[in-house]
C-alpha positions in Angstrom: -62.8 -59.4 0.3 -63.6 -62.5 0.7 -65.3 -65.4 -1.6 -68.0 -68.1 -1.2 -67.5 -71.3 -2.6 -68.5 -75.0 -1.9 -66.6 -77.9 -1.3 -67.1 -78.9 -4.8 -65.9 -75.5 -6.6 -62.8 -75.2 -4.4 -60.4 -72.6 -4.4 -61.2 -69.3 -6.6 -59.0 -68.5 -9.5 -57.3 -65.3 -9.4 -55.6 -63.9 -12.4 -53.2 -61.3 -10.8 -52.3 -60.5 -6.8 -53.5 -60.7 -4.4 -54.5 -64.9 -3.8 -56.6 -66.4 -2.0 -55.6 -68.5 0.9 -54.8 -72.2 0.8 -57.3 -73.2 2.9 -60.7 -72.0 3.4 -62.6 -71.1 6.6 -66.4 -72.6 7.7 -68.6 -69.6 8.6 -70.4 -69.5 12.0 -73.0 -72.6 11.7 -72.0 -73.8 8.6 -73.3 -76.1 7.1 -77.0 -74.2 7.7 -75.5 -70.7 8.2 -77.0 -69.1 4.8 -74.0 -68.5 2.7 -73.9 -70.9 0.0 -71.7 -71.0 -3.0 -71.3 -68.0 -5.8 -70.4 -70.5 -8.3 -73.4 -70.2 -11.3 -76.3 -72.4 -10.4 -74.6 -74.3 -7.0 -77.0 -74.3 -4.0 -74.4 -76.2 -1.9 -73.2 -74.3 1.3 -70.4 -72.0 1.1 -67.0 -72.2 2.5 -64.9 -68.9 2.8 -61.8 -68.3 1.2 -60.1 -65.2 2.4 -57.5 -63.2 0.2 -54.2 -63.1 2.1 -54.0 -60.2 3.4 -57.3 -61.0 5.2 -55.6 -64.6 6.5 -52.6 -62.5 7.9 -55.6 -60.2 9.7 -57.1 -63.8 10.7 -54.7 -65.0 12.2 -54.4 -61.4 13.9 -57.8 -62.6 15.7 -60.0 -60.4 13.0 -63.3 -62.7 12.3 -65.6 -60.6 10.7 -64.5 -59.5 6.6 -66.8 -58.0 3.8 -67.4 -60.1 1.3 -68.0 -60.0 -2.7 -71.9 -59.6 -3.1 -71.9 -61.7 -6.7 -70.6 -64.6 -4.8 -73.4 -65.7 -2.6 -76.7 -65.7 -3.4 -79.9 -65.5 -1.2 -82.4 -68.2 -0.7 -86.1 -66.9 1.0 -87.8 -69.5 2.3 
């Protein structure tokens, strides 16, 4: 599943395959998309990092991906 990290926190580290793609994607509406970094204590706008198999799907035209629920936060206003 995809993961959200801001520009500062960058590409997630993977302990084993599959690893994440080399470059992130911007969610629709970025930086006001509602997706924020999943790093602890960070509230910066998030970018979406796809795993390698998801990156292939993206290349084939898929644009909807699941995201790990613990990697994103919600800010209620």
